C-alpha positions in Angstrom: 161.7 97.4 48.0 162.0 94.8 45.4 165.5 94.3 43.2 165.3 93.1 39.6 167.5 93.5 36.7 167.6 93.7 33.0 164.7 94.6 30.6 162.5 93.6 33.8 163.8 96.6 35.3 163.6 98.7 32.6 159.9 97.9 32.2 159.1 98.3 36.0 161.0 102.2 35.7 158.6 103.4 32.9 155.8 101.7 34.7 156.8 103.6 37.8 157.5 106.9 36.0 153.2 106.7 34.2 152.2 105.7 37.7 153.9 107.9 40.2 154.1 111.5 40.4 152.9 112.3 36.6 149.8 110.8 37.8 149.1 109.0 34.0 146.5 106.7 33.3 148.0 103.0 32.7 147.3 102.7 29.4 149.0 104.1 25.7 152.7 103.3 25.0 152.8 100.6 27.5 150.8 97.4 27.0 148.9 95.9 30.0 150.7 92.6 29.7 153.9 94.0 29.6 153.0 96.3 32.7 151.6 93.4 34.4 154.8 91.2 34.0 157.1 94.3 35.3 154.6 94.1 38.6 154.6 90.3 39.1 158.4 90.7 39.1 160.3 87.8 40.9 161.6 88.5 44.4 165.2 88.7 45.5 164.9 88.7 49.3 165.6 85.6 50.9 164.2 84.1 54.2 163.2 81.2 55.6 159.1 81.0 55.3 157.2 80.2 51.7 154.4 81.8 50.1 153.2 83.8 46.8 153.9 86.9 49.2 156.6 89.0 50.2 156.7 91.5 52.5 158.9 93.0 55.6 157.9 92.2 58.7 158.5 92.7 62.7 159.3 89.2 64.5 158.8 90.7 67.8 158.4 93.7 69.1 161.8 95.2 68.2 160.8 97.1 65.6 162.9 96.1 63.0 161.7 94.5 59.9 163.1 91.8 57.7 162.2 89.9 54.6 159.1 87.5 55.0 157.1 85.0 52.9 153.6 84.1 53.5 150.3 83.1 51.1 147.5 85.7 50.5 144.3 84.9 50.5 143.2 83.2 46.5 141.4 85.2 44.5 137.8 83.9 45.2 135.1 85.3 43.3 134.3 88.3 45.8 138.2 89.2 46.1 140.7 91.8 44.3 144.2 91.0 43.5 146.1 94.3 43.8 149.7 94.5 42.6 151.1 97.2 45.7 153.0 100.0 44.0 153.0 102.4 47.1 152.7 101.9 50.8 152.5 104.9 53.1 154.6 104.4 56.2 151.8 105.5 59.1 153.1 106.8 62.7 150.4 103.7 63.8 152.9 101.5 61.8 155.8 102.4 64.2 153.9 102.1 67.1 152.3 98.3 65.9 155.6 97.2 65.7 157.0 98.0 69.1 153.8 96.8 70.4 153.2 100.1 71.9 149.4 99.8 72.1 149.6 96.5 73.6 147.3 94.8 71.1 150.1 93.9 68.4 150.5 90.2 67.2 153.8 88.6 65.3 154.8 88.2 63.0 153.6 91.4 61.7 153.4 93.3 58.0 152.1 96.3 58.4 151.1 99.3 56.1 147.4 99.8 56.0 148.0 103.6 53.3 147.7 100.9 50.3 148.0 101.4 46.7 148.3 100.0 43.6 147.0 98.4 40.0 144.2 95.6 39.5 145.9 93.2 38.3 143.2 89.9 38.9 139.3 90.0 39.7 137.1 87.3 40.8 134.0 86.0 39.0 131.1 88.1 41.2 133.7 91.4 41.0 131.6 94.2 39.2 133.4 97.3 41.0 136.8 96.6 39.6 138.3 95.5 36.2 142.0 94.4 35.3 144.2 98.0 35.1 142.2 99.7 37.6 144.2 101.7 39.9 143.0 100.6 43.5 143.6 101.3 47.0 143.6 99.2 50.8 143.1 101.5 53.9 143.1 100.6 57.7 140.3 97.5 57.4 139.7 95.1 55.1 136.1 93.3 56.6 133.6 93.4 58.9 130.1 91.9 59.8 128.0 93.6 57.5 125.1 93.4 59.1 125.3 95.2 62.6 123.7 98.8 63.4 127.1 100.5 62.7 127.9 98.4 59.1 124.4 99.3 57.7 125.6 102.7 58.2 128.0 102.5 56.7 131.0 103.1 59.7 132.3 99.2 59.4 135.3 101.2 60.6 132.8 101.1 64.5 131.7 97.1 63.9 132.5 94.7 66.5 133.6 92.2 64.1 136.2 95.0 62.1 139.0 93.0 60.6 141.9 95.2 60.5 144.6 95.3 57.3 147.2 93.8 59.8 148.0 92.6 63.0 144.1 91.5 63.0 142.4 87.8 62.0 140.3 86.5 59.4 137.2 84.1 60.7 139.2 81.4 60.0 142.0 82.6 62.2 144.9 83.4 59.4 146.7 86.7 60.7 145.9 89.8 58.5 149.4 91.1 56.9 149.5 94.6 55.3 150.5 96.9 52.9 154.9 96.4 53.1 154.6 93.7 50.3 154.1 93.1 46.7 150.3 92.5 46.6 146.8 92.3 48.3 144.1 90.4 48.1 141.2 91.8 49.3 137.1 91.4 49.3 136.1 93.9 46.7 133.6 95.9 49.5 136.3 97.0 50.6 138.7 97.9 47.9 138.9 101.8 46.9 138.8 103.0 43.7 141.9 105.5 42.8 140.9 108.4 40.2 143.6 107.9 37.4 144.4 112.0 38.0 145.4 111.0 41.6 149.3 110.2 41.6 149.6 106.4 43.4 152.2 107.8 45.3 150.7 110.7 46.2 147.2 109.1 47.3 148.6 106.3 49.8 148.7 108.8 52.7 145.1 110.0 52.3 144.2 106.3 53.3 144.8 106.6 56.7 146.0 110.4 57.2 143.7 111.5 55.2 140.4 110.1 56.0 141.2 110.1 59.7 140.6 114.1 59.4 138.6 114.3 56.5 135.4 112.3 58.4 135.7 114.3 62.1 135.6 117.3 60.2 132.3 116.5 57.9 130.9 114.4 60.8 131.1 117.5 63.3 130.3 120.0 60.5 133.8 121.8 60.0 133.5 121.5 56.2 131.1 124.4 56.1 132.9 127.9 53.6 133.9 130.7 56.2 134.8 128.8 59.3 137.6 129.5 61.5 139.0 126.4 62.2 142.3 125.6 64.1 144.7 123.0 63.6 146.8 121.7 67.1 150.0 120.1 66.1 152.7 119.9 63.0 152.5 116.7 61.5 151.7 114.3 58.9 147.9 114.3 60.4 148.4 118.4 60.4 149.2 118.9 56.8 146.2 117.1 55.6 143.7 118.7 57.9 144.8 121.7 56.7 144.1 120.9 53.3 140.8 119.5 54.0 139.6 122.6 55.9 141.5 125.1 52.9 139.6 123.1 50.2 136.0 123.3 52.2 136.7 127.3 52.3 137.9 127.7 55.8 140.1 130.1 57.2 142.9 127.8 58.9 144.9 128.2 61.9 147.8 126.4 62.7 148.8 125.9 66.4 152.5 124.8 67.7 154.7 125.1 70.4 157.2 126.5 68.1 157.6 129.4 66.3 160.2 127.6 63.9 157.5 126.2 62.4 156.0 129.2 61.3 157.0 129.3 57.7 156.3 125.6 57.2 152.5 126.3 58.5 151.7 129.5 56.6 154.7 129.3 53.6 154.3 125.1 52.5 151.0 124.0 54.0 149.4 127.1 53.3 147.7 128.0 56.7 146.3 131.3 57.1 147.5 131.9 60.2 149.4 130.7 63.2 149.9 130.8 67.2 152.7 129.7 69.2 150.5 128.0 72.0 153.4 129.0 74.8 153.0 132.7 73.5 150.7 134.2 75.8 150.2 137.4 73.8 149.3 135.2 71.2 146.8 132.9 72.5 144.9 135.9 74.1 144.4 138.1 71.0 142.9 134.4 69.6 140.7 133.5 72.7 137.0 132.8 71.0 137.9 133.2 68.1 137.7 129.6 66.3 134.9 127.6 65.5 136.3 124.5 66.0 139.6 122.9 66.2 141.5 119.5 65.2 143.8 118.0 67.9 146.2 115.8 65.9 149.2 115.8 69.0 149.4 112.4 70.0 151.8 113.6 73.2 150.5 114.5 76.4 149.3 118.0 76.6 147.0 120.5 78.0 143.2 120.5 76.2 142.4 123.8 78.6 144.8 125.8 76.7 143.8 125.4 73.5 140.1 125.2 74.2 140.2 129.0 74.7 140.6 129.7 71.4 137.3 128.3 70.5 134.0 130.8 70.1 130.9 129.9 71.9 129.3 126.2 70.7 132.8 125.6 69.4 133.6 122.2 68.5 136.9 120.5 69.7 138.3 117.3 68.1 140.5 114.8 68.8 142.5 112.4 66.7 145.8 112.5 68.1 146.8 109.0 70.5 148.2 110.3 73.5 149.1 107.2 76.1 147.9 109.6 79.3 144.0 110.8 79.8 143.0 114.5 79.2 141.8 116.5 82.0 139.2 119.0 81.5 137.4 121.7 83.3 133.4 121.4 83.2 133.4 125.2 84.0 135.0 125.9 80.4 132.5 123.4 78.6 129.5 123.9 80.2 129.1 128.4 80.1 130.6 128.4 76.3 128.7 125.0 75.4 131.3 123.4 74.2 131.5 120.2 72.1 134.3 117.5 72.8 134.6 114.5 70.6 137.0 112.3 68.9 136.6 109.7 65.9 138.6 107.1 64.5 138.8 106.4 60.5 136.4 106.3 58.2 133.5 104.1 56.9 134.5 102.5 53.3 131.7 104.9 51.8 133.0 108.2 53.2 136.6 107.2 52.7 135.5 106.9 49.1 134.0 109.6 49.0 137.3 111.3 50.2 138.9 110.2 47.6 136.9 111.3 44.9 136.7 114.4 46.8 140.3 114.3 46.8 140.7 113.9 43.2 138.1 116.9 42.4 139.8 119.5 44.2 143.8 118.2 43.9 144.3 117.6 47.3 147.0 115.4 48.1 150.2 114.9 50.2 152.7 117.7 50.0 154.8 117.7 46.1 158.3 117.9 47.5 160.3 117.0 50.9 157.3 116.0 52.8 159.1 112.8 54.2 158.6 115.1 57.9 154.9 114.9 57.8 155.0 111.1 57.5 
């Protein structure tokens, strides 16, 4: 995103190698102060605004991003400053910068799959220290006293503050991770184990938790279960990885046979069904314990409900613009559950990151931009 010449660039390149795909800790050959100097490099992009943070912002619903300076929250007693090394590009970022959902605020710096290195902590911070790897997901604050917050489900709090296109209590707009750094309350910062490469960990903070949370909540995390995943994109590839890590037999369901090799050979799914193939759908009818639907385009749920066994669960995580139509008969006579979830709370997101580190679950190693 940013440029720097001379020895600073060499330091940054060395640091990126250390933090990136190899997944090494920030220690050893590169003293921390030198690493910090490389990360806190001067900004070369010119823009009319002033401020201590440089980002790339949409100023209207055209979807165009341009350099934008603004002021980050100061590092108060309970805050952590994270120098951003990587930020995932989530499909919701594209919706937001074009105001597809009608709730965007401009100017907007998108990005809520944020990871980086802690470079400063407040006096009351006990969970982080300088040099730690840390992340920020889709939210940065909540009321902390409602039933949802007390249950660790801050994402459902009525006062939840989103990482971008939101507002702090004083009215200041939140700006996301397409930027140099973020200052966040320690309660909403997440620890990223140094065994997880930072570039691979970033997508876990939205695509990862969006699929992990429903599978845990609806009990689709048991070894030996037969789990279907509808769609083949960013959410799908994470759902497949979680289901495999949980010990399930995984079936990817897509409208096109041309994605069969990707699903089985690249993602590691056990089976593949073409939803437009009547014979394949008939053979698979009643065989799945659960389905995670990741599709954001208009589609017929009835087609996929027929694949569920009695007591099966159909979980929606995609966001089509048009409402679904369901047959009550299918639900009643197979005792099916149809539900959905948003993301996950901070506690569950931390659990997910720890699980990912333990089981080696993260984005695809190579050529995975198609899944973002």
